[in-house]
C-alpha positions in Angstrom: 54.9 -62.6 -63.9 53.6 -59.8 -61.9 52.7 -56.7 -63.7 53.7 -53.2 -62.6 50.2 -52.2 -61.9 49.8 -55.1 -59.6 52.9 -54.1 -57.7 51.6 -50.5 -57.4 48.2 -51.9 -56.2 49.9 -54.0 -53.5 52.1 -51.1 -52.3 49.0 -48.8 -52.2 47.1 -51.4 -50.3 49.9 -51.8 -47.8 50.1 -48.0 -47.3 46.3 -47.9 -47.0 46.3 -50.8 -44.5 49.2 -49.2 -42.6 47.3 -45.9 -42.3 44.0 -47.5 -41.6 45.1 -49.7 -38.7 46.0 -46.8 -36.4 42.8 -45.1 -37.3 40.8 -48.2 -36.6 42.6 -48.7 -33.2 41.9 -45.1 -32.2 38.3 -45.4 -33.3 37.9 -48.5 -31.1 39.4 -46.6 -28.2 37.0 -43.7 -28.8 34.0 -46.1 -28.9 35.2 -47.8 -25.6 35.6 -44.5 -23.9 32.1 -43.4 -25.1 30.7 -46.7 -23.8 32.4 -46.1 -20.4 31.0 -42.5 -20.3 27.5 -43.7 -21.1 27.7 -46.5 -18.6 28.8 -44.1 -15.8 26.5 -41.3 -16.7 23.4 -43.5 -17.3 22.8 -44.0 -13.5 23.6 -40.4 -12.8 21.1 -39.3 -15.4 18.5 -41.6 -13.9 19.1 -40.1 -10.5 19.0 -36.6 -11.9 15.8 -37.3 -13.8 14.2 -38.7 -10.6 15.3 -35.6 -8.6 13.9 -33.3 -11.4 10.6 -35.2 -11.4 10.4 -34.9 -7.6 11.2 -31.2 -7.8 8.5 -30.8 -10.5 6.0 -32.5 -8.3 6.9 -30.3 -5.3 6.5 -27.2 -7.5 3.2 -28.5 -8.7 2.0 -29.0 -5.1 3.3 -25.5 -4.2 1.4 -24.1 -7.1 -1.8 -25.8 -6.0 -1.4 -24.5 -2.5 -0.7 -21.0 -3.8 -3.9 -21.2 -5.9 -5.8 -22.1 -2.7 -4.2 -19.2 -0.9 -4.9 -16.9 -3.7 -8.6 -17.8 -3.4 -8.4 -16.8 0.3 -6.6 -13.5 -0.7 -9.3 -12.8 -3.2 -11.9 -12.9 -0.5 -9.7 -10.6 1.6 -9.2 -8.1 -1.2 -12.9 -8.1 -2.0 -13.6 -7.3 1.7 -11.0 -4.6 1.7 -12.5 -3.1 -1.5 -15.9 -3.1 0.1 -14.5 -1.4 3.2 -12.9 1.2 1.0 -16.2 1.9 -0.8 -18.0 2.2 2.6 -15.3 4.6 3.8 -15.7 6.7 0.7 -19.5 6.8 1.2 -19.0 7.8 4.8 -16.6 10.5 3.7 -19.1 11.9 1.3 -21.8 11.8 4.0 -19.5 13.7 6.4 -18.8 16.2 3.7 -22.5 16.9 3.1 -23.2 17.0 6.9 -20.4 19.5 7.3 -21.7 21.7 4.5 -25.2 21.6 6.0 -23.8 22.3 9.5 -21.8 25.2 8.3 -24.9 26.7 6.6 -27.4 26.0 9.4 -25.1 26.1 12.5 -24.8 29.9 12.8 -28.6 30.3 12.5 -29.2 27.7 15.2 -26.6 29.3 17.5 -28.2 32.8 17.0 -31.6 31.3 17.8 -30.4 29.6 20.9 -28.6 32.8 22.0 -31.8 34.8 21.5 -33.9 32.1 23.3 -31.6 31.9 26.3 -30.7 35.6 26.6 -32.5 37.4 29.5 -35.2 39.8 28.5 -34.4 43.5 28.4 -37.0 44.5 31.0 -35.8 41.7 33.4 -32.1 42.6 32.8 -32.8 46.3 33.6 -34.7 45.6 36.8 -32.0 43.2 38.0 -29.1 45.5 37.0 -30.5 48.8 38.4 -30.1 48.2 42.1 -26.5 47.0 41.6 -25.6 49.9 39.3 -27.1 52.7 41.4 -24.7 52.5 44.3 -21.8 52.3 41.9 -23.1 55.3 40.0 -23.5 57.3 43.2 -20.0 56.3 44.3 -18.6 57.2 40.9 -20.4 60.6 41.0 -18.6 61.5 44.2 -15.2 60.6 42.9 -15.7 61.8 39.3 -14.8 58.5 37.9 -16.8 55.6 36.5 -17.1 52.4 38.4 -14.3 50.8 36.4 -11.9 53.6 37.2 -12.0 55.5 34.0 -12.7 59.2 34.0 -16.4 59.9 33.5 -17.7 62.1 30.7 -19.4 65.2 32.0 -23.0 65.8 31.0 -23.8 62.3 29.8 -26.0 60.1 31.8 -25.3 56.8 30.0 -22.7 55.6 27.5 -23.6 55.4 23.8 -25.2 52.2 22.8 -26.8 51.4 26.2 -30.3 52.3 27.2 
């Protein structure tokens, strides 16, 4: 005869098999669905990886061309820096020349004025014949040649000889 424990074992086995069968069926469906997803995404992933590798190669080529352009810009920036240094030196030279000109310029101007000014004896001889008729005319009217009243008793204005 069958023992009680054997009956309990058969019942437990039946319950276990009854519970396991739906779990196994669901597990099988899950695996099939995962297989379908992998089958459909595999080609997509291959295309995506190809596009990514193509984009990476384009980025690399752009990087190389930028490096070449940067070399050209380096030459340009070096030239601009040299120009800036030259302009700074020119500015310093102009500053020194301005200081020298400000110091020496008035002396040169005074020297040229003295060199080009008519001599006193030449100026008096050239000016006397012109001034005498005006002076005689001014004496008759009592006014100076420029129309101002003449000072009485003074022959020449102060500061002139």
